[in-house]
N, C-alpha and C positions, 0 to 999 in steps of 0.2 A: 068528185065523180063527174065524168064527162056527160053532158047532155047532148051536145052536137055530135054529128058523125063526120069524122075526118078520114081522108084516104091519103096514104103516104107511100111513096116509092123509096126504098132504102137500097143503097149501093155500097158494096164492100169489095174493092178491087184488091186482089192478092197477086203474088208473083207468078203463080201457076194456075190461078182461077179467077173468075169474076162471079161474085155472089150478089144476088139482088132479090128483093121481095116486095110484094104489095101488101099493105096493112090497112085495114079499116079499124080505126082506133087501135087497140092493142091486139086485135085478132089478125093473124096472118092469113090472107086470102090464098096466097101461093108464094113459095120461094123457089129460087133456081140456083144451082151451082154449075157453072159452065167451066169445065176443065180445059186447060190449054196445053195441047201436046207440044213436046219439044220441037217437033218439025214446024208447027204452027208459029211458035215464038222465035224461030231461028232468024227471021227477017229483022227482029228487033234487038238481036244480040249486039252488045257494045254500042248501043244507041240510047239517047235520053229516054227515060221512062215515058215522058209526055208524048212521044211520037206514037204511043199506043192508043191515044185518045180516040181517033176515028175508028180503029179496029174494035175497041171495047164498046163504044157508043153504038156502032152498027149492030153488034151481036145482041145488045140489050133490046134495041128497037125491034130487031127481027124476032127474037124470042118472044117478046110480049105480043107481037102481032100474030105469030104462028099459033100461040096458045089462046088467042081470042081476047086479049086485053088491050085497052087503048090508054094512051097517056091522058087524054081528055077525061076530066072528072077527078083528076088527082089534085089535091090541095097543096102539096109541097113535095119536093124531092130532096133527100138528105144523103150525103156521101160520107165515107170514112174520112176523118181528118188526118192530114199528112204531117210531114216534117216542116213545121212552122217555127216561128220564134216562140219562146216560152210564154204560155198563156194560162189564164185562169180557166177553171173548168166551166162548162156550160154549152149551150147551143149558140152557134154563131151564124149570122147571115154570111153567105158567100158574096164578097164584094170585090171590086177591082183590085184593091190593095192585096187581098189574099191571093187572088189569081196571079197577080204579078210576082208575088214572093214564091209561089209554087213553081211557076214557069222558070224562074231564075234558079231554082233548086239551091238556094243559098244555104240551107241546112242539110242538104243531102238528097240523094236519089232513093226513092222508095215507091213501091206500087201504090201505097195509100195516098201519095200525092195526087193521084188521078181522081180521088173521090170527089173533091170539091169541084174539079173541072168538069167531070161527067155530070154531076148534079146541076151545075150552071148551064151546060150546053143543052141538057134535056128539059130544064125548067123554063128557059127563056122563050122558046117558041110557043109554049102554052100559057105563058103569062103568070106563072106561080113562083113562089119563093124557093130558093135553094139554101140549104143549111149544111153545116157539119156539126158534129157533137163530140165533145171531149176528145180532141185529137191526141196523138201520142206525145205531143210536146207540152201537155199540161204540166205546169210546175207550180204547186201551191206550198212547197216546202217553206218552213219558217226561215228567217234570215240566217240563224245559226246553223240550220241543217244544210244550207247550201254550200258552206265552206268545205273544201276538199282536204285541206292541209297544205295546199300549195297556192300561192297567189297567182300562179300562171293558169289555173283552171278551176272551174266550178264543178260541183258534183254533176253526174250524168243528167242528160236532158230528156230521155225518152222512157215512157212507162206504159203499161196497159191500163190507161186511165178509163177508156170506154167501158170495158167489162168490169173493172174494179168499182167504178162509181155506180154502174147500173146494178150490180149485185148488192152494194151497200144500201142503195135506195130501195131495192126490192125487199131486203131484210127489214128495213124501217117500215115499209108499208105493211108487211106481215105482222110486225109488232105493234102496228097502229101508233107509231111514235114518229115525230119529225126526225129526218136524217140528221139535221143540224144538232139535235140534242144527244145523239149517240156517240159513244167512243168505241170505235171498231178497229180491228186489224183484218185486212183482206189479203189473203195469200193466193195470188193468181199463179197457177202452176202449169207450165206447158213447154213449148219450144223455148221460151224465155220465162224465168221466174221473177215475179214482181211482188214484193211484200210492202204493204202500205199501212200507215196509221192514219185514221180519220177522226177528226175532232172539230166541232163547230162547223160541220158541213164542208170541210177542206181536208185534202190529203196533206197533212202537216209534215210528213216524211214518207219517203218511198225509195225503194232500190231501183236503179235503172236496170231494166231487163236485159240490156245489151252488155253491160260491163260491171255490174255490182251484184251483191247478194249471193244466194245459193246457186250452185251449178244446176243445170237443167238437162233436158234430153240432148241438147246440142251446143249449149253455151257454157263457158267456164265460170261465169260469175266473177266474184272478186278473186284476184290472183296475187301471189307474193310480188310486190312491185319490183324489187331488185332482180329477182329471177326473170321476170318478164323483160326488163331492160336488157339483161344479158342475152336472152333468147333472140331479141330483135336485132342485136348487134353481133350475133354469132356468125353472120354471113350465110346461114343455112336457109333463110327464108326471105322472100321479097316482102314488101309492105302488104300487098294484097294477100299473100299466103299467110302471113302472121295474123292479119285480121280474120281470115277464114278459120284459123286455128282457134280463135277466141269466140267467134260468133256463130260458126256453123259446124265446126268439127271438134267442139269441146264437150264437156259433160259426159253423159252416158256414152256418146259415140266415141269420145277419146279413149275411154277405158275399155269398152266392150264391143265397139264396132257396129253398134245399132242405135237408132233413135227411138225404137219401139219399146215402150215400157212393158207391154204385154209379153214381148219376147224375153225381156229381162226377168220378169216374174216366172216365166216357164223355165228358164235356165235355173233359177233359184229352186223351183220345185223339183228339178232334175238333179239337184245336189251341187250346183256350180258355186263354189265358195267365193270366187272372185266377184261374180255377179251379186251375191248376197252382200258382200262388203261394200261395193259401189252403191247399191240401193240404200243400204243403211247410212252411208256417208251423205248421200243426197238428202235423205230425210232428216239427218242430223243437222245439216246446214240450214234447212228450212226452219226446223225447231229453234235453232240458235237465233235466226234472224227475226222470227216472230217474237221471241223473248226480248230481243233488243227493242222492237217496236212497242212491246208492253211497257218497257222502261220509259220510252218516249212519252207514253200516256200516263206515267207515274203510277203504273200498276192498276189504274182504274179503267177496266175494259169491259164493255157490255157484251161483246161477242167476238169470236174469231170465225171468219168466213173463209172456207176453202173452195176455190173455183178453178176454172181452166181445164184443159184436156186431161191432165194427169189426175184430176179429182175424180175421174171415173174409176180409178184404181182403189178398190176397197182395202187392199193391203196397205197402200200408202196413207189413205185418209184415216185408217184405223190406227196406224202407228203414230201419226201426227196427233190424233185426238187423244190417245193414251198419254202422250207426253205433254200436251198443252192444256188439257181441260182444267187443270188447277188454276190457270190464269183466268179463264172465262168459258162459258158454254160455246160449243162448236156447232156450226151449221155448214152443210156441204151443198154446193151448187155446181154440179159437174158441167164441164163444157164452157163455151163462151158464145152466147147467142147475140152476136154483134149486130145482126140485122135488126133484131127486136130492140136492142139498146139504142140504135140509131133512130128507129121509128119512134120510140118512147120520148127521146129528146126533142124531136120535131113536134110531137103531139103535145108536149108540155107547153110549147110556145103557141101552137095553134089554139089550144084550149084556154090560154090566158093564165095558166099555172105559173109560167116563167116568162120573163122577157128575154128576147134574143139579144145576144151581145154583138157589138160591132167590132170586127177585126180592125186593128189599127188604133183603137182607143187605148190610152195609157192603162196598164194593168195596175191594180192596187199594190202598194208596197208589201213585201212579205211580212207576216207577223213576226214579232220578236219572240 
């Protein structure tokens, strides 16, 4: 239980919005979501993501000032972790090595790369620490889970670690048990689906939300490898078009022309047989992947946690629960409160519950 009072600014930059919030301990004082119109973002098209740094920093500072909030009195600023080298989970100090790696975009361009940079730029003038928490590059898979089947590549690098870890720890607090003692399966269901097995306080296996596992509202998940190779060499698509087919125009959108699960459910209610089949197939793939993670945990599972935007669908969570409750009890945590998860990570360090990690330190070897 925290006795001191800490104030944290959390920042989550997205491709079409900048979300940020002020927290006093775990209580949100105020949160903001600033949407970026297409016209506003036009100046940044086809340019490196990091060129948006000044634009995003300015809007955060102006919004805080206009709403009567000051940066002074804040104890730490925490940003969303971006596309970094594979890392252990935890809260990391933003240091020069991290900033250099993000500016080089060695592992790819993504709006989340701005999180650490914005936290650093806003924290430095007021003399407080800047952190990131559980970036998308968290990789705690066991050594055997990392092998893909080809020596030319390792299994996928990116997952919804921030929300998956936060929900697992929230469930542990509710159960009054240490997270490290629980064996959990977390199904993050949204624009990308990420199914993870948790044991000993680590995500010992997880599907990459960009290219593995069940299909989602807009991503294909795992595809037949030879068919994908044939498609890529058919001459019908450029590399960029093929990537978009997999990561932005797959899943529900590919079959039904919509990314909105609510619309799909309405079509089903109106008697659309194709919509019903696609919905059932998506649920089936989630069920299959959760079953695989149960096998990873040798069938000893304390709970299955359903989270992410699609967990708001009672139709989906009911279908998943009916199929999976024989494995373990089901708990549903709709949405993904990433600002709160970021703030909680910083607060664990400020309160002394956890020690911040240093980016650049050697990561422990994966467990066997």
